[in-house]
Structures are given as C-alpha cells and as structure tokens.
C-alpha positions as CSV (number, residue, x, y, z in Angstrom):
1,X,15.5,-4.1,25.1
2,X,14.1,-1.9,22.2
3,X,14.8,-2.5,18.5
4,X,15.7,0.3,16.4
5,X,15.2,0.1,12.5
6,X,17.1,2.6,10.6
7,X,16.3,3.1,6.9
8,X,18.5,5.1,4.8
9,X,16.4,5.5,1.6
10,X,18.1,8.5,-0.4
11,X,16.0,8.0,-3.5
12,X,12.6,6.9,-1.9
13,X,11.1,3.3,-1.4
14,X,8.1,1.7,-2.8
15,X,5.4,0.5,-0.4
16,X,5.7,-3.0,-1.5
17,X,9.5,-2.9,-1.0
18,X,9.2,-1.4,2.4
19,X,6.7,-4.1,3.7
20,X,9.1,-6.9,1.8
21,X,11.8,-5.7,3.8
22,X,9.9,-5.8,7.1
23,X,8.8,-9.4,6.3
24,X,12.3,-10.5,5.4
25,X,13.6,-8.9,8.8
26,X,10.8,-10.9,10.6
27,X,9.3,-7.6,11.9
28,X,5.8,-8.8,10.7
29,X,4.7,-12.2,9.0
30,X,2.4,-12.2,6.0
31,X,-0.2,-13.9,8.1
32,X,-0.1,-10.7,10.3
33,X,-0.5,-8.6,7.1
34,X,-3.4,-10.5,6.0
35,X,-5.3,-9.3,9.0
36,X,-5.1,-5.7,7.7
37,X,-7.5,-6.0,4.7
38,X,-10.4,-7.7,6.9
39,X,-10.0,-4.8,9.4
40,X,-9.9,-2.3,6.7
41,X,-12.9,-3.7,5.3
42,X,-11.3,-4.8,2.1
43,X,-13.0,-8.1,1.6
44,X,-11.6,-10.9,-0.7
45,X,-8.2,-9.4,-0.6
46,X,-5.0,-11.4,0.3
47,X,-1.5,-10.2,0.8
48,X,1.2,-12.7,-1.0
49,X,5.0,-12.8,-0.6
50,X,7.0,-14.6,-2.8
51,X,10.9,-15.3,-3.4
52,X,12.2,-13.6,-6.6
53,X,15.6,-13.1,-8.1
54,X,16.5,-9.7,-9.0
55,X,19.7,-8.7,-10.6
56,X,21.0,-11.8,-9.4
57,X,19.9,-11.2,-5.7
58,X,16.9,-13.2,-3.8
59,X,14.4,-10.6,-2.9
60,X,10.7,-10.9,-1.6
61,X,7.9,-9.6,-4.0
62,X,4.8,-8.4,-2.2
63,X,1.6,-8.7,-4.1
64,X,-2.2,-7.8,-3.4
65,X,-4.5,-10.2,-4.8
66,X,-8.4,-9.5,-4.9
67,X,-10.9,-12.3,-5.4
68,X,-10.3,-12.4,-9.1
69,X,-6.5,-12.9,-8.6
70,X,-6.1,-9.5,-9.7
71,X,-3.5,-7.3,-7.5
72,X,-5.6,-3.9,-8.1
73,X,-7.8,-3.3,-5.3
74,X,-9.5,0.0,-4.5
75,X,-9.8,0.9,-1.0
76,X,-13.5,1.8,-1.5
77,X,-14.5,-1.6,-3.0
78,X,-16.6,0.1,-5.8
79,X,-16.0,-0.6,-9.3
80,X,-15.9,2.5,-11.9
81,X,-15.1,2.6,-15.4
82,X,-12.3,4.9,-16.5
83,X,-10.9,7.0,-19.5
84,X,-7.3,7.3,-20.7
85,X,-5.4,10.4,-20.1
86,X,-1.7,10.9,-20.6
87,X,-1.0,7.2,-20.9
88,X,-2.9,6.7,-17.6
89,X,-6.4,5.1,-16.8
90,X,-8.3,7.5,-14.6
91,X,-11.2,5.7,-12.9
92,X,-14.4,8.0,-12.7
93,X,-15.8,9.2,-9.7
94,X,-12.6,8.3,-7.6
95,X,-9.0,10.0,-7.1
96,X,-7.4,6.8,-8.3
97,X,-4.9,6.5,-11.3
98,X,-3.6,3.7,-12.8
99,X,-0.5,4.1,-14.6
100,X,-0.7,1.3,-17.2
101,X,2.8,1.1,-17.9
102,X,4.3,0.8,-14.6
103,X,1.1,-1.1,-13.0
104,X,0.7,1.5,-10.4
105,X,-2.6,2.7,-8.2
106,X,-2.4,5.9,-6.7
107,X,-5.0,6.7,-3.8
108,X,-5.3,10.1,-2.2
109,X,-4.6,10.6,1.3
110,X,-8.1,11.4,2.6
111,X,-9.4,7.7,1.4
112,X,-6.6,6.0,3.0
113,X,-7.1,8.1,6.1
114,X,-10.8,7.4,6.2
115,X,-10.3,3.6,5.6
116,X,-8.0,3.5,8.9
117,X,-10.3,6.0,10.9
118,X,-13.1,3.6,9.8
119,X,-11.4,0.3,10.4
120,X,-11.8,-2.4,13.2
121,X,-8.2,-1.9,14.3
122,X,-7.3,-0.9,18.0
123,X,-7.7,2.6,18.7
124,X,-4.0,3.2,19.5
125,X,-3.0,1.3,16.2
126,X,-5.4,3.8,14.2
127,X,-3.9,6.7,15.9
128,X,-0.3,5.5,15.2
129,X,-1.3,4.4,11.6
130,X,-2.8,8.0,10.9
131,X,0.2,9.7,12.2
132,X,2.4,7.8,10.3
133,X,0.3,8.5,7.1
134,X,0.0,12.1,7.9
135,X,3.9,12.3,8.1
136,X,4.4,10.2,4.8
137,X,1.6,12.3,3.1
138,X,3.5,15.7,4.0
139,X,6.7,14.4,2.7
140,X,5.4,13.0,-0.3
141,X,3.6,16.4,-1.0
142,X,6.7,18.3,-0.4
143,X,8.8,16.3,-2.6
144,X,6.0,16.4,-5.5
145,X,5.5,20.0,-5.0
146,X,1.8,19.5,-4.0
C-alpha cells in the first residue's frame, strides 16, 4: 500500500522544520540523514535531532554541525572572509549570505544542484532530488519575485 503525505503549509516552511516533521513521522531516521553529508562530499558534518519545547509543545529541532561544533556549513567547503551589508554577513567569492539576526544561511540553487549532481548518491536519487530542488527553486523564485 502506498503512503501519501499531504503538507498544507500556507505560510511556507523552513527546511529544518520540514525535515524534523519527516523524522517525527518515522519517514526518515537521523542515521539516514547523516549519510547525506558524506554522499554530498561534506566531510565533518553531522545532522542532530533534539527534543525541545516550543510554546508548551514538544517538537524536534534539527541542527547541522560541522567539525567545530558550529551549524554553519557551506556546500563548497571553502572558507572565505566576509563583509557586512544591510545587517547581513556576505561571504566573499560566494553567493552565501548569513543573516546575523536570524542565523540563516542562503545558498544559491546552482551550488546545491551541483553538489547533488556530483554526489555519490544513486542516479535515480540524484534525478529525483534535482527535480524536487528545481520545483522548489521555481516556487521560491516566484514567491520572492526573482
């Protein structure tokens, strides 16, 4: 019997929240998630799930840690110096922006697509992941008018 998941997210959903929902629903384990950084060539990266209370409700918080214990990890693995612009740290020679107030990384579509394309994931997984990424990218671009 096929399983169907329906997500009604009128105001959008953050990737960590979406992933936590999949973990809580038993659709993927943290162990399985931790196979992804290796397949994507992100050495020293660990995905961690922890139970937290938010507005008196138990929830799962997903974090990505690098070898320094920091959750900020770039797909390309290079370290660059940045500069401040409009309250954000922009990393030189990259398309990544760290919103210092929200602690949120932005990575361009092409960088994520290349990481998936060049990964050691099975071809069918790569194709599906790239298709999903493209659909999400087009939806995001449409919503944000870019």
